[in-house]
Short mmCIF file of the C-alpha atoms (twelve columns), coordinates in Angstrom:
data_MODEL
# 
_entry.id   MODEL 
# 
loop_
_atom_site.group_PDB 
_atom_site.id 
_atom_site.type_symbol 
_atom_site.label_atom_id 
_atom_site.label_alt_id 
_atom_site.label_comp_id 
_atom_site.label_asym_id 
_atom_site.label_seq_id 
_atom_site.Cartn_x 
_atom_site.Cartn_y 
_atom_site.Cartn_z 
_atom_site.pdbx_PDB_model_num 
ATOM 1   C CA . MET A 1   37.811 -3.741  -7.771  1 
ATOM 2   C CA . ASN A 2   38.409 -7.453  -7.295  1 
ATOM 3   C CA . LEU A 3   36.590 -10.391 -5.728  1 
ATOM 4   C CA . GLU A 4   38.495 -9.744  -2.502  1 
ATOM 5   C CA . ASP A 5   36.580 -6.479  -2.174  1 
ATOM 6   C CA . ILE A 6   33.328 -8.335  -1.574  1 
ATOM 7   C CA . GLY A 7   32.243 -8.372  2.058   1 
ATOM 8   C CA . ASN A 8   33.702 -6.777  5.184   1 
ATOM 9   C CA . THR A 9   31.375 -3.838  4.598   1 
ATOM 10  C CA . PRO A 10  31.163 -1.094  7.239   1 
ATOM 11  C CA . LEU A 11  28.798 -1.392  10.175  1 
ATOM 12  C CA . VAL A 12  27.689 2.176   10.872  1 
ATOM 13  C CA . GLU A 13  25.767 3.694   13.745  1 
ATOM 14  C CA . LEU A 14  22.900 5.934   12.636  1 
ATOM 15  C CA . THR A 15  23.188 8.541   15.360  1 
ATOM 16  C CA . LYS A 16  20.857 11.050  13.687  1 
ATOM 17  C CA . ILE A 17  17.852 8.724   13.846  1 
ATOM 18  C CA . ALA A 18  15.915 9.036   17.086  1 
ATOM 19  C CA . CYS A 19  15.978 5.665   18.838  1 
ATOM 20  C CA . ASN A 20  14.293 6.520   22.166  1 
ATOM 21  C CA . GLY A 21  17.435 5.949   24.189  1 
ATOM 22  C CA . GLY A 22  18.620 2.979   22.144  1 
ATOM 23  C CA . ARG A 23  21.105 2.664   19.290  1 
ATOM 24  C CA . LEU A 24  20.674 1.723   15.623  1 
ATOM 25  C CA . PHE A 25  23.362 0.091   13.490  1 
ATOM 26  C CA . SER A 26  23.284 -0.830  9.816   1 
ATOM 27  C CA . LYS A 27  25.558 -3.064  7.751   1 
ATOM 28  C CA . CYS A 28  26.337 -1.213  4.512   1 
ATOM 29  C CA . GLU A 29  26.005 -3.958  1.926   1 
ATOM 30  C CA . TYR A 30  25.399 -1.405  -0.808  1 
ATOM 31  C CA . MET A 31  29.144 -0.711  -0.660  1 
ATOM 32  C CA . ASN A 32  29.964 -4.054  -2.286  1 
ATOM 33  C CA . PRO A 33  31.563 -3.767  -5.759  1 
ATOM 34  C CA . SER A 34  28.388 -4.033  -7.880  1 
ATOM 35  C CA . GLY A 35  26.448 -1.846  -5.455  1 
ATOM 36  C CA . SER A 36  24.400 -4.436  -3.591  1 
ATOM 37  C CA . HIS A 37  24.335 -7.299  -1.114  1 
ATOM 38  C CA . LYS A 38  23.976 -9.837  -3.931  1 
ATOM 39  C CA . ASP A 39  27.745 -9.856  -4.495  1 
ATOM 40  C CA . ARG A 40  28.105 -12.033 -1.403  1 
ATOM 41  C CA . THR A 41  25.382 -14.396 -2.592  1 
ATOM 42  C CA . TYR A 42  26.820 -15.063 -6.020  1 
ATOM 43  C CA . LEU A 43  30.447 -15.244 -4.947  1 
ATOM 44  C CA . ASN A 44  29.530 -18.067 -2.598  1 
ATOM 45  C CA . ILE A 45  27.306 -19.832 -5.136  1 
ATOM 46  C CA . ILE A 46  29.918 -19.764 -7.899  1 
ATOM 47  C CA . SER A 47  32.878 -20.600 -5.636  1 
ATOM 48  C CA . SER A 48  31.045 -23.517 -4.039  1 
ATOM 49  C CA . LEU A 49  29.831 -24.977 -7.334  1 
ATOM 50  C CA . GLU A 50  33.347 -24.719 -8.779  1 
ATOM 51  C CA . ARG A 51  34.804 -26.600 -5.807  1 
ATOM 52  C CA . GLU A 52  32.164 -29.295 -6.230  1 
ATOM 53  C CA . GLY A 53  32.950 -29.602 -9.958  1 
ATOM 54  C CA . VAL A 54  29.404 -28.660 -10.958 1 
ATOM 55  C CA . ILE A 55  30.471 -25.681 -13.080 1 
ATOM 56  C CA . ARG A 56  33.702 -24.731 -14.820 1 
ATOM 57  C CA . LYS A 57  35.054 -21.596 -16.439 1 
ATOM 58  C CA . GLY A 58  33.790 -21.019 -19.958 1 
ATOM 59  C CA . MET A 59  30.253 -22.172 -19.216 1 
ATOM 60  C CA . THR A 60  27.186 -19.934 -19.427 1 
ATOM 61  C CA . LEU A 61  25.525 -19.193 -16.095 1 
ATOM 62  C CA . VAL A 62  21.819 -18.358 -16.083 1 
ATOM 63  C CA . ASP A 63  19.652 -16.847 -13.375 1 
ATOM 64  C CA . CYS A 64  16.608 -14.659 -12.709 1 
ATOM 65  C CA . SER A 65  16.644 -11.244 -11.091 1 
ATOM 66  C CA . THR A 66  14.916 -7.901  -10.786 1 
ATOM 67  C CA . GLY A 67  18.345 -6.302  -11.100 1 
ATOM 68  C CA . ASN A 68  20.714 -6.508  -8.151  1 
ATOM 69  C CA . GLY A 69  21.380 -10.215 -8.416  1 
ATOM 70  C CA . GLY A 70  21.787 -9.938  -12.166 1 
ATOM 71  C CA . ALA A 71  24.406 -7.216  -11.827 1 
ATOM 72  C CA . ALA A 72  26.280 -9.137  -9.142  1 
ATOM 73  C CA . LEU A 73  26.312 -12.325 -11.208 1 
ATOM 74  C CA . ALA A 74  27.342 -10.436 -14.345 1 
ATOM 75  C CA . TRP A 75  30.255 -8.740  -12.560 1 
ATOM 76  C CA . ILE A 76  31.490 -11.884 -10.818 1 
ATOM 77  C CA . GLY A 77  30.972 -13.942 -13.974 1 
ATOM 78  C CA . ARG A 78  33.168 -11.565 -15.948 1 
ATOM 79  C CA . LYS A 79  35.839 -11.708 -13.246 1 
ATOM 80  C CA . THR A 80  35.819 -15.499 -13.078 1 
ATOM 81  C CA . GLY A 81  35.459 -16.465 -16.736 1 
ATOM 82  C CA . TYR A 82  31.765 -17.195 -17.292 1 
ATOM 83  C CA . ALA A 83  29.228 -15.937 -19.793 1 
ATOM 84  C CA . VAL A 84  26.029 -14.790 -18.088 1 
ATOM 85  C CA . LYS A 85  22.369 -14.540 -19.110 1 
ATOM 86  C CA . ILE A 86  19.855 -12.826 -16.840 1 
ATOM 87  C CA . PHE A 87  16.104 -13.388 -17.160 1 
ATOM 88  C CA . MET A 88  14.313 -10.320 -15.842 1 
ATOM 89  C CA . PRO A 89  10.663 -9.245  -15.691 1 
ATOM 90  C CA . GLU A 90  9.806  -6.293  -17.896 1 
ATOM 91  C CA . GLY A 91  9.818  -2.861  -16.329 1 
ATOM 92  C CA . MET A 92  12.910 -2.935  -14.112 1 
ATOM 93  C CA . THR A 93  15.052 0.192   -13.815 1 
ATOM 94  C CA . GLN A 94  17.163 1.163   -16.798 1 
ATOM 95  C CA . GLU A 95  20.199 1.664   -14.552 1 
ATOM 96  C CA . ARG A 96  20.232 -1.976  -13.513 1 
ATOM 97  C CA . LYS A 97  19.722 -3.237  -17.052 1 
ATOM 98  C CA . ASP A 98  22.541 -0.989  -18.254 1 
ATOM 99  C CA . GLN A 99  24.806 -2.172  -15.451 1 
ATOM 100 C CA . ILE A 100 24.270 -5.823  -16.349 1 
ATOM 101 C CA . ALA A 101 25.007 -5.094  -20.013 1 
ATOM 102 C CA . LEU A 102 28.107 -3.073  -19.069 1 
ATOM 103 C CA . TYR A 103 29.490 -6.168  -17.347 1 
ATOM 104 C CA . GLY A 104 29.029 -8.139  -20.561 1 
ATOM 105 C CA . ALA A 105 25.946 -10.158 -19.669 1 
ATOM 106 C CA . GLN A 106 22.737 -10.501 -21.668 1 
ATOM 107 C CA . VAL A 107 19.377 -9.400  -20.272 1 
ATOM 108 C CA . ILE A 108 16.354 -11.357 -21.480 1 
ATOM 109 C CA . GLU A 109 13.124 -9.642  -20.449 1 
ATOM 110 C CA . THR A 110 10.040 -11.713 -19.719 1 
ATOM 111 C CA . PRO A 111 6.355  -10.644 -19.697 1 
ATOM 112 C CA . ARG A 112 5.462  -8.479  -16.743 1 
ATOM 113 C CA . GLU A 113 2.221  -10.311 -15.964 1 
ATOM 114 C CA . ASN A 114 3.955  -13.223 -14.225 1 
ATOM 115 C CA . PHE A 115 6.638  -11.078 -12.574 1 
ATOM 116 C CA . LEU A 116 9.619  -13.056 -11.220 1 
ATOM 117 C CA . GLU A 117 7.930  -16.436 -11.416 1 
ATOM 118 C CA . GLY A 118 7.597  -15.937 -15.149 1 
ATOM 119 C CA . ALA A 119 11.302 -15.167 -15.417 1 
ATOM 120 C CA . VAL A 120 12.105 -18.381 -13.544 1 
ATOM 121 C CA . ASP A 121 9.932  -20.425 -15.911 1 
ATOM 122 C CA . ALA A 122 11.595 -18.832 -18.943 1 
ATOM 123 C CA . ALA A 123 15.084 -19.495 -17.574 1 
ATOM 124 C CA . LYS A 124 14.271 -23.135 -16.890 1 
ATOM 125 C CA . ALA A 125 12.874 -23.549 -20.397 1 
ATOM 126 C CA . TYR A 126 15.982 -21.947 -21.892 1 
ATOM 127 C CA . VAL A 127 18.389 -24.189 -19.991 1 
ATOM 128 C CA . LYS A 128 16.341 -27.315 -20.735 1 
ATOM 129 C CA . ASN A 129 16.849 -26.737 -24.463 1 
ATOM 130 C CA . LYS A 130 20.614 -26.228 -24.158 1 
ATOM 131 C CA . ASN A 131 23.604 -28.528 -23.675 1 
ATOM 132 C CA . SER A 132 23.680 -29.144 -19.927 1 
ATOM 133 C CA . LYS A 133 27.483 -29.371 -20.053 1 
ATOM 134 C CA . GLU A 134 27.723 -25.791 -21.260 1 
ATOM 135 C CA . VAL A 135 24.814 -24.005 -19.528 1 
ATOM 136 C CA . PHE A 136 23.841 -24.031 -15.850 1 
ATOM 137 C CA . PHE A 137 20.869 -22.500 -14.041 1 
ATOM 138 C CA . LEU A 138 22.077 -21.165 -10.682 1 
ATOM 139 C CA . ASP A 139 18.554 -20.544 -9.310  1 
ATOM 140 C CA . GLN A 140 19.484 -18.314 -6.384  1 
ATOM 141 C CA . SER A 141 16.092 -18.736 -4.715  1 
ATOM 142 C CA . SER A 142 16.284 -22.519 -4.575  1 
ATOM 143 C CA . THR A 143 19.896 -23.149 -3.588  1 
ATOM 144 C CA . LEU A 144 20.897 -23.109 0.063   1 
ATOM 145 C CA . LEU A 145 24.263 -21.765 -1.059  1 
ATOM 146 C CA . ASN A 146 22.382 -18.461 -1.000  1 
ATOM 147 C CA . LYS A 147 21.766 -18.371 2.751   1 
ATOM 148 C CA . LEU A 148 25.125 -19.992 3.512   1 
ATOM 149 C CA . ALA A 149 26.816 -16.978 1.935   1 
ATOM 150 C CA . TRP A 150 25.404 -14.808 4.711   1 
ATOM 151 C CA . ARG A 151 26.817 -16.592 7.718   1 
ATOM 152 C CA . ALA A 152 30.087 -14.754 7.087   1 
ATOM 153 C CA . CYS A 153 28.210 -11.442 7.220   1 
ATOM 154 C CA . GLY A 154 26.606 -12.484 10.499  1 
ATOM 155 C CA . GLU A 155 30.035 -13.279 11.912  1 
ATOM 156 C CA . GLU A 156 31.345 -9.882  10.777  1 
ATOM 157 C CA . ILE A 157 28.445 -8.175  12.550  1 
ATOM 158 C CA . VAL A 158 29.107 -10.059 15.794  1 
ATOM 159 C CA . ARG A 159 32.782 -9.076  15.753  1 
ATOM 160 C CA . GLU A 160 31.963 -5.443  15.024  1 
ATOM 161 C CA . LEU A 161 29.293 -5.192  17.715  1 
ATOM 162 C CA . ASN A 162 31.568 -6.897  20.230  1 
ATOM 163 C CA . SER A 163 34.298 -4.368  19.453  1 
ATOM 164 C CA . VAL A 164 32.019 -1.531  20.602  1 
ATOM 165 C CA . GLY A 165 30.459 -3.457  23.471  1 
ATOM 166 C CA . VAL A 166 26.942 -3.614  22.020  1 
ATOM 167 C CA . VAL A 167 24.478 -6.478  22.400  1 
ATOM 168 C CA . PRO A 168 21.640 -6.212  19.830  1 
ATOM 169 C CA . ASP A 169 18.048 -6.563  20.982  1 
ATOM 170 C CA . TYR A 170 16.512 -6.571  17.480  1 
ATOM 171 C CA . PHE A 171 17.538 -7.657  13.994  1 
ATOM 172 C CA . VAL A 172 15.273 -6.030  11.396  1 
ATOM 173 C CA . CYS A 173 15.545 -7.069  7.748   1 
ATOM 174 C CA . SER A 174 13.368 -7.184  4.626   1 
ATOM 175 C CA . LEU A 175 12.672 -10.574 3.051   1 
ATOM 176 C CA . GLY A 176 13.393 -11.303 -0.608  1 
ATOM 177 C CA . THR A 177 14.695 -14.804 -1.288  1 
ATOM 178 C CA . GLY A 178 15.203 -15.017 2.470   1 
ATOM 179 C CA . GLY A 179 18.855 -16.002 2.161   1 
ATOM 180 C CA . THR A 180 20.266 -12.784 3.586   1 
ATOM 181 C CA . PHE A 181 17.900 -12.797 6.561   1 
ATOM 182 C CA . THR A 182 18.337 -16.499 7.346   1 
ATOM 183 C CA . GLY A 183 22.121 -16.662 7.064   1 
ATOM 184 C CA . ILE A 184 22.611 -13.675 9.356   1 
ATOM 185 C CA . ALA A 185 19.855 -14.701 11.773  1 
ATOM 186 C CA . GLU A 186 21.367 -18.167 12.214  1 
ATOM 187 C CA . VAL A 187 24.547 -16.581 13.538  1 
ATOM 188 C CA . LEU A 188 22.847 -13.907 15.623  1 
ATOM 189 C CA . LYS A 189 20.524 -16.414 17.296  1 
ATOM 190 C CA . GLN A 190 23.524 -18.529 18.238  1 
ATOM 191 C CA . CYS A 191 25.429 -15.597 19.712  1 
ATOM 192 C CA . TYR A 192 22.610 -13.576 21.276  1 
ATOM 193 C CA . GLY A 193 20.003 -15.798 22.908  1 
ATOM 194 C CA . ASP A 194 17.553 -12.979 23.607  1 
ATOM 195 C CA . ILE A 195 17.645 -11.233 20.223  1 
ATOM 196 C CA . LYS A 196 14.303 -10.724 18.490  1 
ATOM 197 C CA . THR A 197 14.222 -10.953 14.698  1 
ATOM 198 C CA . VAL A 198 11.732 -9.046  12.556  1 
ATOM 199 C CA . GLY A 199 11.161 -9.880  8.887   1 
ATOM 200 C CA . ILE A 200 9.607  -7.315  6.554   1 
ATOM 201 C CA . GLU A 201 7.385  -7.982  3.543   1 
ATOM 202 C CA . VAL A 202 5.753  -5.529  1.154   1 
ATOM 203 C CA . ASN A 203 2.025  -5.285  1.895   1 
ATOM 204 C CA . ARG A 204 0.975  -6.132  -1.662  1 
ATOM 205 C CA . SER A 205 2.827  -9.462  -1.705  1 
ATOM 206 C CA . ALA A 206 3.360  -10.869 1.786   1 
ATOM 207 C CA . PRO A 207 3.065  -14.679 1.789   1 
ATOM 208 C CA . LEU A 208 4.668  -15.267 5.190   1 
ATOM 209 C CA . TYR A 209 2.612  -12.545 6.873   1 
ATOM 210 C CA . ALA A 210 -0.554 -13.958 5.317   1 
ATOM 211 C CA . ALA A 211 0.273  -17.467 6.528   1 
ATOM 212 C CA . ARG A 212 0.883  -16.329 10.080  1 
ATOM 213 C CA . GLN A 213 -2.253 -14.221 10.170  1 
ATOM 214 C CA . GLY A 214 -4.433 -16.941 8.653   1 
ATOM 215 C CA . LEU A 215 -5.123 -14.811 5.597   1 
ATOM 216 C CA . GLU A 216 -5.562 -15.884 1.989   1 
ATOM 217 C CA . PHE A 217 -2.429 -14.889 0.072   1 
ATOM 218 C CA . GLU A 218 -2.653 -12.921 -3.152  1 
ATOM 219 C CA . HIS A 219 0.363  -11.599 -5.027  1 
ATOM 220 C CA . ARG A 220 -0.252 -8.090  -6.330  1 
ATOM 221 C CA . PRO A 221 2.090  -5.781  -8.253  1 
ATOM 222 C CA . HIS A 222 4.160  -3.417  -6.118  1 
ATOM 223 C CA . ASN A 223 7.137  -1.046  -6.270  1 
ATOM 224 C CA . LEU A 224 9.638  -2.657  -3.877  1 
ATOM 225 C CA . MET A 225 11.576 -4.706  -6.401  1 
ATOM 226 C CA . GLY A 226 13.670 -7.374  -4.729  1 
ATOM 227 C CA . LEU A 227 10.854 -8.120  -2.293  1 
ATOM 228 C CA . GLY A 228 7.480  -9.743  -2.842  1 
ATOM 229 C CA . ALA A 229 8.178  -12.283 -5.576  1 
ATOM 230 C CA . GLY A 230 4.997  -14.056 -4.480  1 
ATOM 231 C CA . VAL A 231 6.611  -17.247 -3.168  1 
ATOM 232 C CA . LEU A 232 8.648  -18.312 -0.147  1 
ATOM 233 C CA . SER A 233 11.955 -19.900 -1.066  1 
ATOM 234 C CA . VAL A 234 13.779 -22.693 0.745   1 
ATOM 235 C CA . ASN A 235 16.190 -20.052 2.000   1 
ATOM 236 C CA . THR A 236 13.507 -18.585 4.264   1 
ATOM 237 C CA . ARG A 237 13.670 -20.388 7.618   1 
ATOM 238 C CA . SER A 238 10.421 -19.241 9.162   1 
ATOM 239 C CA . GLU A 239 11.353 -20.477 12.636  1 
ATOM 240 C CA . LEU A 240 14.156 -17.894 12.762  1 
ATOM 241 C CA . ILE A 241 11.698 -15.041 12.170  1 
ATOM 242 C CA . ASP A 242 10.104 -14.013 15.443  1 
ATOM 243 C CA . ASP A 243 7.797  -11.420 13.934  1 
ATOM 244 C CA . VAL A 244 6.679  -10.513 10.407  1 
ATOM 245 C CA . VAL A 245 5.469  -7.027  9.531   1 
ATOM 246 C CA . VAL A 246 4.388  -5.421  6.280   1 
ATOM 247 C CA . VAL A 247 5.269  -2.017  4.856   1 
ATOM 248 C CA . ASP A 248 3.668  0.085   2.175   1 
ATOM 249 C CA . GLY A 249 5.882  0.466   -0.881  1 
ATOM 250 C CA . ASP A 250 5.210  4.175   -1.320  1 
ATOM 251 C CA . ALA A 251 6.045  4.828   2.343   1 
ATOM 252 C CA . ALA A 252 9.336  2.945   1.961   1 
ATOM 253 C CA . TRP A 253 10.248 4.997   -1.117  1 
ATOM 254 C CA . ASN A 254 9.402  8.234   0.728   1 
ATOM 255 C CA . ARG A 255 11.552 7.250   3.698   1 
ATOM 256 C CA . MET A 256 14.434 6.286   1.443   1 
ATOM 257 C CA . ARG A 257 14.350 9.614   -0.392  1 
ATOM 258 C CA . SER A 258 14.225 11.642  2.836   1 
ATOM 259 C CA . PHE A 259 17.006 9.548   4.385   1 
ATOM 260 C CA . VAL A 260 19.284 9.947   1.354   1 
ATOM 261 C CA . SER A 261 18.707 13.707  1.455   1 
ATOM 262 C CA . GLU A 262 19.296 14.122  5.173   1 
ATOM 263 C CA . SER A 263 22.078 11.597  5.744   1 
ATOM 264 C CA . GLY A 264 24.125 11.333  2.568   1 
ATOM 265 C CA . TYR A 265 23.901 7.525   2.561   1 
ATOM 266 C CA . GLY A 266 23.026 6.575   -1.020  1 
ATOM 267 C CA . VAL A 267 20.709 3.644   -0.373  1 
ATOM 268 C CA . GLY A 268 17.716 2.130   -2.156  1 
ATOM 269 C CA . PRO A 269 14.001 1.813   -1.325  1 
ATOM 270 C CA . THR A 270 14.119 -1.505  0.530   1 
ATOM 271 C CA . CYS A 271 16.488 0.245   2.927   1 
ATOM 272 C CA . GLY A 272 13.657 2.718   3.479   1 
ATOM 273 C CA . ALA A 273 11.459 -0.205  4.489   1 
ATOM 274 C CA . ASN A 274 14.048 -1.339  7.033   1 
ATOM 275 C CA . LEU A 275 14.286 2.164   8.496   1 
ATOM 276 C CA . LEU A 276 10.515 2.536   8.808   1 
ATOM 277 C CA . VAL A 277 10.243 -0.622  10.880  1 
ATOM 278 C CA . CYS A 278 13.262 0.225   13.049  1 
ATOM 279 C CA . GLU A 279 11.783 3.642   13.779  1 
ATOM 280 C CA . LYS A 280 8.407  2.118   14.653  1 
ATOM 281 C CA . ILE A 281 10.055 -0.279  17.103  1 
ATOM 282 C CA . ALA A 282 12.002 2.622   18.637  1 
ATOM 283 C CA . ARG A 283 8.805  4.607   19.186  1 
ATOM 284 C CA . GLU A 284 7.179  1.678   20.969  1 
ATOM 285 C CA . THR A 285 10.149 0.695   23.146  1 
ATOM 286 C CA . SER A 286 13.049 2.427   24.880  1 
ATOM 287 C CA . GLY A 287 16.742 1.808   25.353  1 
ATOM 288 C CA . LEU A 288 17.011 -1.063  22.868  1 
ATOM 289 C CA . ASN A 289 19.778 -1.700  20.339  1 
ATOM 290 C CA . MET A 290 18.707 -2.477  16.783  1 
ATOM 291 C CA . LEU A 291 20.523 -3.869  13.782  1 
ATOM 292 C CA . THR A 292 19.500 -3.649  10.126  1 
ATOM 293 C CA . LEU A 293 20.953 -3.726  6.593   1 
ATOM 294 C CA . PHE A 294 21.348 -1.298  3.722   1 
ATOM 295 C CA . PHE A 295 20.964 -3.631  0.751   1 
ATOM 296 C CA . ASP A 296 21.600 -1.603  -2.366  1 
ATOM 297 C CA . SER A 297 22.465 1.748   -3.919  1 
ATOM 298 C CA . ALA A 298 20.237 4.722   -4.699  1 
ATOM 299 C CA . TRP A 299 21.792 5.295   -8.120  1 
ATOM 300 C CA . LYS A 300 20.203 2.052   -9.337  1 
ATOM 301 C CA . TYR A 301 16.790 3.769   -9.089  1 
ATOM 302 C CA . LYS A 302 17.348 7.248   -10.534 1 
ATOM 303 C CA . SER A 303 15.086 6.629   -13.541 1 
ATOM 304 C CA . ARG A 304 12.242 5.650   -11.175 1 
ATOM 305 C CA . TRP A 305 12.993 8.140   -8.411  1 
ATOM 306 C CA . ASP A 306 9.282  8.830   -7.949  1 
ATOM 307 C CA . GLY A 307 8.812  5.166   -7.019  1 
ATOM 308 C CA . ILE A 308 6.359  4.564   -9.844  1 
ATOM 309 C CA . TYR A 309 6.620  1.479   -12.055 1 
ATOM 310 C CA . PRO A 310 3.876  2.167   -14.624 1 
ATOM 311 C CA . GLU A 311 4.206  -1.308  -16.114 1 
ATOM 312 C CA . TYR A 312 3.029  -2.796  -12.829 1 
ATOM 313 C CA . ALA A 313 0.506  -0.131  -11.923 1 
ATOM 314 C CA . GLU A 314 -1.455 -1.255  -14.979 1 
ATOM 315 C CA . VAL A 315 -1.397 -4.967  -14.141 1 
ATOM 316 C CA . LYS A 316 -4.648 -6.060  -12.472 1 
# 
């Protein structure tokens, strides 16, 4: 596969899911070359920084990830001539660590206690002690090149829905860095004035939900890696999120496993979270069209197929 294979993923209709007279569509981002939506993010970040003269081939690119972003950066870095170092909290799936190593990048694990924030601190410290002309910290959470990558996906969705004569009533999407949600929502809000957007957070680390409900926020360990880093990034435009809901991590894993078994779509646990919320909306409404995303691939989680991350279950 080549860089040209990133994007233009299929938009599929999930006809076997009961939608109470409506229709449900999902954009299959897990079909990108490294197996996740993060391919779009890092292709745009690297391409944009090259055009601006900020980075050049031969440099070392550094970033933090629970796995998908690290694999995407490692694959694209190898294709475009960069060395890559990924700072990752302890306890992530072996499949994702192996994938990053297979692409020639180095994984540097950081103590589990501080989760992703600890990985960010370690990456910043590493880059600070290196020659800035040779090493660059991409910082996917803090660059708006992240969300800008997703406008193209939003435009693809609009074209595909228009081709089948569908106007979406809901866009339902889990929130990680917020870049995927925001970039797509910007386009959808422009094209469909009445669309309602629903952001999803994991119940054990839901800063936006807590803020809107007037609750004190506390980050707690959970099993939906990719969500719930404990902070809201600049890529999360709250005003584009009409409603915020929380899901239980175990319930999302259960829905993912049953969906993979019954449908044949090999998707990961955050996709289970998206499905749970879409199905809840369908039960409470009728005749509405919904749109969601399948972020990543089931095979990345085979070593943790029970949904248990013991390293984080022990953290108090």
